[in-house]
C-alpha positions in Angstrom: -38.0 -79.6 -88.1 -37.2 -79.4 -84.7 -39.3 -76.1 -83.8 -41.8 -77.2 -83.6 -42.9 -80.0 -80.8 -46.7 -80.5 -81.9 -46.4 -83.1 -84.8 -48.4 -86.3 -84.9 -48.4 -89.6 -86.7 -50.4 -88.9 -88.8 -48.4 -85.0 -89.6 -45.4 -87.9 -90.3 -44.9 -89.9 -93.3 -44.0 -92.9 -92.6 -41.2 -92.8 -95.0 -40.0 -89.2 -93.1 -39.6 -90.9 -89.5 -36.2 -92.2 -89.4 -34.8 -89.2 -91.1 -36.5 -86.9 -89.2 -35.6 -89.3 -85.9 -31.8 -89.0 -86.8 -32.2 -85.0 -87.7 -33.5 -84.5 -84.0 -29.8 -86.9 -82.7 -28.1 -84.4 -84.8 -29.5 -81.7 -83.6 -29.1 -82.4 -80.4 -25.4 -83.5 -80.5 -24.9 -85.7 -77.3 -26.7 -89.1 -76.5 -30.4 -89.0 -76.6 -33.5 -91.2 -75.0 -35.9 -92.2 -77.5 -38.2 -90.1 -74.9 -36.6 -86.7 -75.8 -36.3 -87.5 -79.3 -40.6 -87.7 -78.7 -41.5 -84.7 -77.3 -40.2 -83.3 -80.8 -41.8 -85.6 -83.1 -45.0 -86.3 -81.5 -44.9 -90.3 -82.2 -47.2 -92.9 -80.6 -44.5 -94.9 -77.8 -44.5 -98.5 -80.1 -43.4 -96.7 -82.5 -40.8 -94.5 -81.5 -39.6 -97.7 -79.5 -39.7 -99.6 -82.8 -37.2 -97.0 -85.0 -35.0 -96.9 -82.4 -34.5 -100.6 -82.3 -34.6 -100.9 -86.0 -31.6 -98.3 -86.3 -29.5 -99.7 -83.0 -30.1 -103.2 -85.2 -28.5 -101.9 -88.1 -26.2 -99.8 -86.6 -26.5 -96.6 -87.2 -27.5 -96.0 -83.4 -25.6 -97.7 -80.6 -26.9 -97.3 -76.8 -24.9 -95.1 -74.7 -22.6 -96.0 -71.6 -26.0 -95.5 -69.6 -27.9 -98.0 -71.4 -30.5 -95.5 -72.2 -29.6 -93.1 -74.2 -28.6 -93.3 -78.4 -25.7 -92.0 -80.2 -24.5 -92.3 -83.4 -23.2 -95.8 -84.8 -20.7 -97.0 -87.0 -23.0 -97.1 -90.3 -24.7 -93.5 -89.1 -20.7 -91.9 -88.5 -19.7 -93.4 -91.4 -22.4 -91.6 -93.5 -21.7 -88.5 -92.4 -18.3 -89.0 -93.5 -18.5 -89.5 -96.9 -21.7 -87.1 -97.4 -18.7 -84.3 -96.1 -16.5 -86.3 -99.0 -19.1 -86.0 -102.2 -17.8 -84.8 -105.3 -19.2 -81.0 -104.7 -18.2 -80.8 -101.5 -14.6 -82.3 -101.8 -13.3 -80.4 -104.5 -14.4 -77.1 -103.4 -12.5 -78.0 -100.1 -9.9 -79.3 -101.7 -9.3 -75.9 -103.4 -9.3 -74.4 -99.7 -6.7 -76.6 -98.5 -4.5 -75.8 -101.8 -4.8 -72.6 -101.1 -3.8 -72.7 -97.0 -0.6 -75.5 -98.0 0.5 -72.7 -100.6 0.4 -70.2 -98.4 1.5 -72.4 -95.2 4.3 -74.1 -97.1 3.5 -77.3 -94.8 1.1 -80.1 -94.9 -2.9 -79.7 -93.8 -5.0 -81.5 -92.6 -9.3 -82.0 -91.7 -10.2 -84.8 -89.6 -12.9 -85.8 -87.7 -13.7 -87.7 -84.3 -14.3 -91.2 -84.3 -15.2 -93.1 -81.4 -11.8 -93.7 -80.3 -9.6 -91.8 -82.8 -9.1 -88.7 -84.8 -9.0 -90.1 -88.8 -7.8 -87.7 -91.2 -11.0 -87.1 -93.9 -8.8 -85.1 -96.0 -5.1 -83.6 -97.2 -3.1 -82.1 -99.0 0.9 -82.9 -98.6 3.9 -80.0 -98.5 5.7 -79.9 -101.4 8.7 -80.2 -99.7 10.5 -83.4 -100.4 10.8 -83.7 -96.4 7.3 -84.9 -95.2 5.6 -86.8 -92.8 3.2 -89.5 -94.3 0.2 -89.1 -93.0 -2.6 -90.1 -95.3 -6.5 -90.1 -95.2 -7.8 -92.4 -93.4 -5.2 -92.4 -90.7 -6.5 -92.9 -87.2 -4.2 -91.0 -84.9 -4.9 -90.4 -80.6 -7.1 -87.8 -79.6 -4.6 -87.0 -76.2 -1.7 -86.2 -77.9 -2.7 -84.7 -81.5 -3.4 -81.0 -82.3 -6.1 -82.2 -83.6 -7.7 -84.8 -81.3 -7.0 -82.2 -78.0 -9.1 -79.8 -80.2 -11.9 -82.7 -79.8 -11.7 -83.4 -76.1 -11.1 -78.8 -75.7 -15.1 -79.1 -77.1 -16.3 -82.1 -74.6 -18.8 -80.8 -72.2 -16.7 -81.0 -68.6 -18.8 -84.2 -67.7 -17.5 -85.8 -70.9 -13.9 -85.1 -70.7 -14.1 -85.8 -66.9 -15.7 -89.5 -68.2 -12.9 -90.0 -70.9 -10.2 -89.2 -69.0 -11.6 -92.0 -66.3 -11.4 -94.8 -68.6 -8.2 -93.9 -71.0 -4.9 -94.7 -70.4 -3.2 -92.6 -72.0 -0.3 -94.1 -74.0 3.5 -92.3 -74.6 4.0 -92.3 -77.8 7.4 -89.9 -76.9 9.0 -88.6 -74.0 6.3 -85.3 -74.2 2.9 -86.8 -74.2 0.9 -85.6 -71.5 0.6 -89.4 -70.0 -1.1 -87.5 -66.4 -4.7 -87.4 -66.3 -4.0 -84.0 -64.7 -1.2 -82.9 -66.8 -3.6 -83.6 -70.0 -6.5 -81.4 -68.2 -4.4 -77.9 -67.5 -3.9 -78.8 -71.5 -7.3 -79.0 -72.7 -8.3 -76.1 -70.0 -5.7 -74.1 -72.1 -7.0 -75.3 -75.5 -10.3 -73.9 -75.1 -9.3 -70.5 -73.5 -7.0 -70.5 -76.9 -9.4 -71.6 -79.5 -6.3 -73.4 -80.7 -4.5 -76.3 -80.5 -1.0 -77.8 -80.5 1.4 -81.1 -80.7 5.0 -80.3 -79.3 6.4 -83.3 -80.5 3.6 -86.1 -78.7 3.2 -87.8 -80.9 5.4 -88.1 -83.0 9.1 -87.1 -82.3 10.5 -84.2 -84.6 7.0 -83.3 -85.7 5.4 -79.9 -84.7 1.3 -79.0 -85.2 -1.1 -76.5 -84.8 -5.1 -77.9 -85.3 -7.8 -74.9 -85.1 -11.8 -76.2 -84.6 -14.5 -76.7 -88.3 -18.1 -75.6 -86.3 -21.1 -76.5 -87.4 -25.0 -74.6 -87.4 -24.8 -75.4 -84.1 -21.2 -74.2 -83.6 -20.3 -77.5 -82.1 -16.7 -78.7 -83.5 -17.5 -81.3 -86.2 -14.3 -81.5 -87.9 -10.7 -80.0 -87.2 -8.2 -78.1 -89.7 -4.2 -78.6 -88.9 -1.5 -78.3 -90.0 1.9 -80.2 -89.9 6.2 -79.9 -89.9 8.9 -81.6 -89.7 10.7 -79.3 -86.7 14.1 -80.2 -89.0 12.5 -77.3 -90.9 9.9 -75.3 -88.7 9.4 -74.4 -84.6 6.1 -74.7 -83.2 6.3 -70.7 -82.8 6.2 -70.5 -85.8 4.2 -72.7 -87.0 1.7 -70.7 -84.6 2.4 -67.5 -87.0 0.7 -69.0 -89.4 -2.4 -69.3 -86.8 -5.0 -66.3 -88.4 -4.4 -67.7 -91.7 -5.7 -70.9 -90.1 -8.4 -70.0 -89.1 -9.2 -68.1 -91.7 -9.6 -71.3 -93.7 -11.4 -73.1 -91.0 -13.9 -70.0 -91.2 -14.0 -71.1 -95.3 -14.8 -74.6 -94.5 -16.7 -74.2 -92.0 -19.1 -72.1 -94.3 -19.3 -74.6 -97.3 -20.6 -77.4 -95.5 -23.3 -75.6 -94.5 -23.8 -74.0 -97.2 
């Protein structure tokens, strides 16, 4: 759809316009203006603005900080999360996670970025009695978790700089990065390595490793991570499982795209 910019109002059925608008927003992956979307859809100007207004009023879109662009709103993000949790996808996803947890021997998680935190979408617990309880639906910070820092590394430099300018890097442990310059250096390392770690930065006594799950445009859509108590495993030992973690991430990405 997005490869053809010669659509007119007559060629797009009324009941498809909102869906195609949302599809274009998702394809671009950054806040976008009605004018930019309409370069693809080719609807009358009053129509495209009316559609954006409706989606904003109903909570599917929200205005970006510039006041002109729009990004997915709460209802659209929840819709995307619900689609990822449909029974067929979730069944196969659980199979991949179970196999990974069995091989690694520790708890494995899938997390998705929300506006202010990473949210656990799915997890498989370790069989060890000593475990760290972070159930599905738990929100964890961006700046001090493996999954959150993995997400931050996927942001364009301009957006990451904006994040650093407005966020308060609250300390959760003595190991949390609370200086913007130090966190920026850590994020640059993550970009180079392709994976992120949490060395007791979120919780004392917990280490974690995360890798990205990509969408069709090779953008980060979620993260796959494994975490464990330091009483049982070191961060270096956990990092030894990276090849297995990356293989599972590829399987999970292909599952969503198939």
